[in-house]
KEBA-701936 format. One record per residue: x negated, y, z negated of N, C-alpha, C, O, CB in turn. Coordinates in steps of 0.02 Angstrom, whole numbers, plus 50000, padded with zeros to 5 digits. Glycine has a CB too. Example, Ala and Ser with C-alpha at 12.3 -4.5 7.8 and 13.67 -1.06 7.14 Angstrom:
<sites>
493404971649610493854977549610493404983549610492884983449577494354977649548/493584988849646493164994749643493555000249606493305005749598492964997049714/
</sites>
This chain:
<sites>
474955144050965475075150950934475125150150844475565148750803475875154050970/474345152050842474195148050764474515155050711474565160650737473055145850744/474665154350660475075156050607474335164450572473755164950553475265146350540/474825167750582474315175750575474465174850499474925172050468474655185550621/473745179350475473665178450388473715184550360474095187150401472935175450359/473615188650319473765195850279473345199650303473415204850270473695196250201/472815200550353472355204050359472555205550447472245210150474471645200250332/472965202450478473285198450516472955197450579473115199950633473905200550522/472435193250566471895188650614472245180350582472515179750527470755190450588/472165175550627472365170150637472075167050578471595169750551472225167750700/472375159950548472265159550500472435149450499472875146750533472675165650459/472055146650463472055139850458472685137850412472775141650365471355137350429/473095133050419473545129450380473325122750342473225118450385474065128150422/473255121250302473225114250264473765112450237474055116050196472765113750213/474055104850262474465102650283474345096550224473785093950228474455102050360/474735094050174474395088550140475115083750116475475086850078473855091750067/475265079750126475975078150075475555073550005474985071450000476745071450130/475875073349980475655070549904476085066849888476575069149916475575075349846/476295061249854476845055749814476795059249738476335059849698476525045549812/477475061049738477595062049692478055057149655478415053349688477715067249698/478075056949590478605050349566479195055649548479225061549531478295044249484/479685050149560480355051649558480775048649496480495045549451480625049349621/481725050049498482005044949452482165042149524482035044749578482665046849386/482525035549507482825029149556483445032849573483725037149539482995020649516/483585030649626484295033449649484605025149695484275020749723484155042649716/485305026049686485615021249713486045023949798485955029849812486125018649648/486295021449826486475023549899487215025849880487555021549852486415016749965/487475031349890488285032449883488735034249941488745040149959488425037849836/489085029849971489405032149993489425031550076489795034250117489355036749963/488595024750086488375023150133487925030050148487385028950177488905020650178/488055036150134487385042550147486995044450110486415045250130487515048550161/487205046250033486795050350015486505044249958486615038249966487135057949993/486125046749902485705045249838485965048649797486095054649803484995046549835/486085044749748486485045649671485675043449630485345038349639487385038249651/485535049249585485145043749507485475039749503485915040749545485085046049426/485575034649474485565024449452485665029049395486195028249365484705016549459/485185034449368485565036849291486495037749277486865041149312485225045449276/486655034349228487275036849226487445043149208487995045049227487575033549194/486975048549162486855053249143486845056849194487405058749210486425053249109/486395058549228486275061649288486855062349340487105067249366485765058249315/486955056849344487565055749392488155061049399488345065349438487895049449369/488365057249321488725065449284488815071549277489275075449291488695066849250/488005072049238487875079049255487915082049332488005088049338487205080249230/487865078649381487985081349438488765083149460488975088449484487695076949481/489065078149446489805079649461490145084549428490665087349447490185074349452/489765085749366490155090349319489935096349334490355100849341490075089249245/489145098049344489055105049364488995106749437488585110749460488485107449334/489575102249481489515104549563490165103149581490615101149545488965100249616/490165104349640490635103349667490775097849718491205097049762490695108149685/490205093849691490305086149715490645082649673490495076749677489705082149725/491095083849627491635079049584492335083349596492765084549553491405078249488/492335085449670493205085349674493435083149712493085079849751493565090149677/494005083549720494685075949770494585077149799495155077049823495435073849782/494205079449849493895080049922493455074249916493485069149951493455087449942/492835076249845492155068149874492595064249857492605059949901491235065549827/493185062449798493455057649769493745055949852493535050349865493975059349697/494025057949896494345054849937493935052849993494135048450030494865058249953/493175056850005492735053650040492335047649995491825045050018492285059050068/492515046349955491955041349934492525034249944492355028749964491555043149837/493335036649921493435031049960493365026850003493285020750004493635030949968/493405033350061493345030750140492595028350177492465026750235493595037250185/492025028950093491465025950122491655020550089491245016050099490755028650115/492105018750054492325011850027492645005950091492634999950102492965013549966/492865011350115493175008250191492595000650233492664994750251493135017250261/492045006250228491225005050258491024998950230490804995750277490615011150235/490994996250188490864990750137491484986650153491234981050158490814993350054/492104986150164492474980750162492734977850247493214975350277493084983050110/492234979550256492324976150350492294970750360492324968450417491834977650405/492204965750286492344959550292492804957050261492804950950259491924956650283/493194959650237493944959650223494424960650284494884957250309494084965350173/494134966550298494914967750366494474960850417494894959150458494964980350434/493974957450425494004953450482494264949550456494724947250490493494951350518/494224946550393494484940350367495434939450370495804934750382494174940250284/495564948350349496354948250341496594947150425496964942750446496674956850300/496224953350470496424948250542496614942350566497084940450600496084947550571/496034939350535496084930750561496554928450525496934925050560495424925450551/496714928650469497274927150433498034929650453498564926650449497114929250372/497934934050468498624938050499498884933650560499454931650572498424946550531/498244932850598498144930950640498744922650672499154920450712497424931050625/498244921250603498614913950602499414911150563499764906050561498064909650566/499424919350534500094917250503500664920350567501274919650572500214921550413/500424922050589500934924250657501064918550678501634916450687500644928750722/500444914850689500574910150737500734903250718500784898850761500064910050776/500814901950653501134898650580501914899950596502324895350591500844903350495/502134907150616502914909850601503134908350663503734907050666503064918250579/502774908050727503254906050790503314900350781503864897850791503054906850861/502764896350758502804887250771503754887050721504224883450738501794880450707/503754890950674504174889450627504914889950652505374886650628504034893650572/504974894850708505364901250722505684894650795506264893450809504754911350744/505164892050822505314886150865505404881950851505704879450899505044884350899/505374878850819505674870750785506304872350747506834869850766505064866450720/506274877250682506664877950643507104883450652507114887650607506394877650596/507544884150713507864893350711508514891450689508784895050647507934898850798/508734887550707509174885250678509324884850597509814888150581509134880550703/509134883050567509274882350502508854888450448508774889550388509084874750488/508624891750525508104899650477509154900950490509504899250442507034908550546/509434903150540509914906850556510664905350490511094909050467510024904650640/510534899850484511234898050429510964897950378511404896150338511674891350431/510304899050341510144902650283510134910050272510354912650220509604900750269/509964912150303510024922150305511014922350335511224927850317509174927550405/511374919850357511944920250374512144918450287512334923150252512174915350445/512094911750257512414910450207511964914750130512234916950080512474902050212/511444914550142511214918550091511444925150101511744927150052510524918450085/511424928550141511964936450156512624937050120512904941850093512254937050242/512774930850129513544928250128513804928450034514304930650005513554918350169/513174925150010513024925249931512974930249922513444933149895512514922349900/512274934149942512204941549885512864944049906513244944149858511464948749900/513174946249966513634950649945514254949649907514524954549882513794953049991/514564942449897514824939449844514524940149782514974942349747514884933649857/514004939449747513794942049694513674947049682513714949349625513464940349679/513414951849753513724960249710514174962349698514144967749668513654965749728/514984958949720515454962849722515564960349652515734964149606515974962549780/515464953149643515994951349549515304954749509515394955149448516204938549511/514504957749536514184960749457514734968149469515024970649421512994962949452/514774970349524515354976849519515744974249465515554975049407515894978449592/516294971149479516594972149444516694968449376517154968949335516934972749474/516054964049377515884964249275515524973049249515814976049203514934955949248/515194974749268514934982049253515494989449253515524995349237514354983149313/515804985049279516394993049277517084989749212517454993149177516964995049397/517054984949215517304981849149516884983849091517094987349045517314974049152/516204981049095516014984549038515954989449009515974990548949515734983949029/515824994049067516075002749071516655005049044516675009249000516175005349140/517385000849083517885002749025517965003048960518315007548938518245000449029/517594997048905517504994348881517114999548826517295000748769517344989448914/516525002448861516255009848809516655013848830516855016648779515465013648814/516915016248876517315020848877517895023748810518125029448809517585018748932/518025019748772518275021448745518055022448685518365024348636518625019448754/517155020148692516595020148636516505029948624516295032648573515695015148674/516675032548674516545038248697515985040748756515945046148784516435040848644/515555034448764515215035148828515545035048927516055032748951514765029248815/515055038348953515325038549014515565032149052515255027049036514875041549050/515995031349091515755024149106515875029149209516225033849229516485014249062/515255023249250515205026649311516045023649354516325018249343514325023949353/516245028149395516915026749415516885023049495517335020149523517365034349412/516255024249516516095020149576516135011949583516385008449627515435021849588/515835010249526515685004149517516204997849548516024992849579515615004049447/516864999849531517484997349557517574995449616517664989849639517895000949552/517545002049645517435003449724517004999249775517124995649823517155009849728/516345001749738515514997049788515744988549768515434984149796514314999549732/516384986349709516534980149705517024978049772516994972949807516844979149633/517354982149776517864981549798517514981849898517704978449946518414987749758/517184985249895516904988549985516444980249979516544976350025516164999949994/516174979049947515644971749959515984965749968515864961850014515154969849896/516584964649910516914959749932517384960550007517484955150036517294958049874/517624965350031517914965750087517514964550129517644961050178518194970650099/516934967250118516354964950171516144958950185515984957550243515814967350158/516114954450137515954948150109516404944750180516144942850232516254946550016/517054944750166517734942850171518024942050235518424937750252518104947050138/517754947350274517694947550346517154945350384517174942750440517754953150363/516634946550348516074943950369516104934150365515784930650405515494947950316/516494931650315516674925050317517144924250355517204918550375516814922550264/517564928750377518184925350432517724925150483517594919450503518984930250456/517304931650520517114931450582516534923850584516564920350634516774939650601/516034921950527515744916550546516254910750533515914905650535515094915850513/516774909250524517274904650522517424903250601517414897950632517894907450479/517574909650621517954910150709517474907950742517624904850793518184917850749/516654908950723516364910750784515834904650783515314905050816516044918750788/515994898750744515634893950711515454890050761514954886850746515944890550658/515664888650819515444883850863514864886550903514384883450926516004881550906/515044895150906514504897950967513874900150928513324901150954514814905151015/513994900550878513194900150819512724892050830512664886450805513554900250706/512474896650887511874890750890511284888150916511404882450937512024887250898/510904889150922510314891850957509864883651011509354884651045509724895750877/
</sites>
């Protein structure tokens, strides 16, 4: 089927490609070409919907594609660290258990004492017209009670805590 001309008859179509000089572009989001000129790029973003939050999100997603090497490195690093962790647990489990138990008790006692100190400072500020938190003393008491009970349980079960 040949093209039809204005007089109703068939006509020939001549197609030529001519090189046209254009502005320099850079790849954007691994899909699009954006002008290398900062002025033209800003103009495109300012005068079109391409500068919206959707395109910003897409640009961030496009950055993931260029970060594949980082993901591969992080994957293997995580794998190595996982094996190091398993070796540490295998050989130092008893030490880890005691450090966690002792550290937890120290933190509970320290928190209880801190709450009592904070409540005392709040009481001294109260006579100056400032409001004092009423729950600091109760939190201190609760932390010290939990720490004391935990200490008793650990001391009673001392021989059975082993790996």
